[in-house]
N, C-alpha and C positions, 0 to 999 in steps of 0.2 A: 504494500499499499504506499503510495507516494505521499509525501508530506507537502502541504501547501504553505507558502510563506505569505502572510498578509502584510500589507503596508501598515505601519503604525502611524496613527494620526493623534496629535496632541491638540485638543480643542482649546486648552488654556494658553496656547502660544500667542494668540492675538490680544489676549486680555491684558489690560494695564495693571498697575499696582493696586488700584482700589476696586477692581472688578468690572470696570467699565470697558467697553470695547474701544479703547483709545486708538488702536491700530487701524480702525475702519473709518476714521475721519469724523466720528460722532463728537459732539460737544458735550462738555460737562456742565456748562452754564445753562441758565434757563432762557428760553425764547418767550418773550411776552407779547401776547396778542390782546389788544385793547380796543374797545369801541367807545368813541367820544361823541357826545351829542353836539350837533351843529344847529343852525337856524331851522326852526320849524320841525319837520319830521325827518330831517336828513341826519345820517350818522357817518362817521369816518372810522375806518379800521386802521389801526397802527400796528406794525410788526417791528419789534425792536429786539436786539440781542442776538442777531445772526452772527455766525463766525466771520472773522475778519478776512479769511482767505476766500470767501465766497464772493461772487460778482453780484452785488445787490441789485444793480441796474437790470441785469438779465433776469433775475428772479422776479423783479417788479414787472418787467415786460411779459413774462410768462403768466403772472397773476392777471394782468390786464387782458391778455389774450384768452385765457381759460375761463375767467369769471365775467367777461364782458362788462368791465367797469373802468373807471378812470383811476389813474394812480400816479404817484410821484415818489422820488427819493429825496429826503432832506440831506443836508450836509453832514449830519451826525449819523448817517447810515440807517435811518428809520424809514420804513416803507409806509406810505399813506395810500389807502384805497378808499374809493367812495362806496358807501353802503355798508351794510352789516355782512362782512365776509369772514366771520370768525371760524365757522365750521369748514368753509371752503379752504381757507389758508391752512388750518390744522391738517386736514386730509391731504392737501397737496404736499406739505412739508414731510409728512410721514410716508406718503406714496413714493415720492421722489428720493427718499432716504437722505434728505438734507439734515434732519434731526429726528430723534426718537420721540415717540408720543409722551414719554415720561418727562422729557425736558421742556415740553411746551406748557406754558401757563396761560390759560384763557381767562382774562379778567373782564368782569361784567360791569357795565354802567347802567343801573336800572332806570335812569332818566330816559334812555333811548327806547324803552319798551312801550311808551305811550302810543307809538305809531301802530303796534300790532294789537295791543289790548284796547278793546272798545270801552269796557268799564269794569271797575272793581266794586263789588257791593257785598253786603252782609245778608245772608239768608239763613235763618234759624241758628244764629250764632256761629256760622261758618263763613269764612271769607271765600268768595267765589270770584274767579277771574273769567270774564267773558271775552273770548278772543275772536276777533273778526277774521274770517277765513276767505 
């Protein structure tokens, strides 16, 4: 009976000192996605904290093309997008492997939700949120 020799593979080879996959280009810092209230019912989504080695202008162009929205990059490498694009941005960053889902922080601004919620009222001691669809 012939013996087979299998290739040995060490999965911990890429892993950095603290257990993160530092060898794969992932960031350890957090990426912050915020929504800011503008005039009237308009919101602006800001994306801050992307890695310095990434081309932020190309990422902004991809956001604009995929989400059909307007966008710009500030001097401090913050991406501004028109509208509430929080879930779109998070899904895009994870799908394109720009950063992990655990390193993305989605911050809410509850002032922006008056555009989707038609009214909040009290029914039998329970707060009810009626959402316009």
